[in-house]
C-alpha positions in Angstrom: -16.2 7.3 3.8 -15.6 5.2 6.8 -16.4 6.7 10.4 -12.8 8.1 10.6 -13.7 10.3 7.4 -11.3 8.4 5.2 -12.1 6.7 1.8 -13.4 3.0 2.3 -11.2 0.4 1.1 -13.9 -0.8 -1.1 -13.2 2.4 -3.2 -9.6 1.1 -3.9 -9.8 -0.5 -7.3 -10.8 2.6 -8.9 -8.3 4.8 -7.0 -5.7 2.3 -7.9 -6.4 2.1 -11.6 -6.5 6.0 -11.8 -3.6 6.7 -9.4 -1.2 9.1 -10.6 1.9 7.6 -9.1 5.1 7.1 -11.1 5.5 3.6 -12.4 8.7 3.1 -10.7 7.1 3.7 -7.3 4.2 1.5 -8.1 6.6 -1.3 -9.3 8.5 -1.1 -5.9 5.4 -1.5 -3.7 4.1 -4.3 -6.1 7.5 -6.1 -5.7 7.1 -5.9 -2.0 3.6 -7.0 -1.7 4.3 -10.0 -4.2 7.1 -11.1 -1.9 5.0 -10.9 1.2 2.2 -12.9 -0.5 4.8 -15.6 -1.6 6.3 -15.8 2.0 2.8 -16.2 3.3 1.9 -19.0 0.8 5.1 -20.8 1.7 4.4 -20.7 5.5 7.3 -18.2 6.3 5.1 -16.0 8.7 8.2 -14.3 10.0 9.6 -13.2 6.6 6.1 -12.0 5.7 6.0 -9.9 8.7 9.4 -8.6 8.0 8.3 -7.7 4.4 5.1 -6.0 5.8 7.2 -3.7 7.9 9.4 -3.1 4.7 6.4 -2.0 3.0 5.0 0.2 5.9 8.5 1.9 5.9 8.7 2.5 2.1 5.2 3.9 2.1 5.7 6.2 5.1 9.1 7.4 3.7 7.3 8.1 0.3 4.2 9.8 1.6 5.8 13.2 1.1 6.3 12.4 -2.8 3.2 10.4 -3.6 0.3 12.1 -1.5 0.9 15.4 -3.3 0.6 13.5 -6.7 -2.8 11.9 -6.0 -4.2 12.6 -2.4 -7.4 10.5 -2.9 -5.3 7.3 -4.1 -2.8 7.6 -1.5 -5.7 8.1 1.3 -7.4 4.9 0.1 -4.3 2.9 -0.3 -2.9 4.0 3.0 -6.2 3.0 4.6 -5.8 -0.5 3.0 -2.2 -0.8 3.8 -2.9 0.0 7.5 -5.2 -3.1 7.6 -2.3 -5.3 6.9 0.6 -3.6 9.4 
């Protein structure tokens, strides 16, 4: 746990591997993160920033669905996601 009482991002590999999220939701977030990385690698900072905002919005919009499915994984991933946005 970190000082805020949330799981540390170092626990994320286990949480992600065991997450009980629907595959379609995982694929949606994977697409956004891969697109963001491609934009960063291409030097398109504005495009990457926009995709990070897309990720943040989609993640927040899906919280009511995903968090009850696996609160631990959701909390770990939310903490990791928060370091980016």
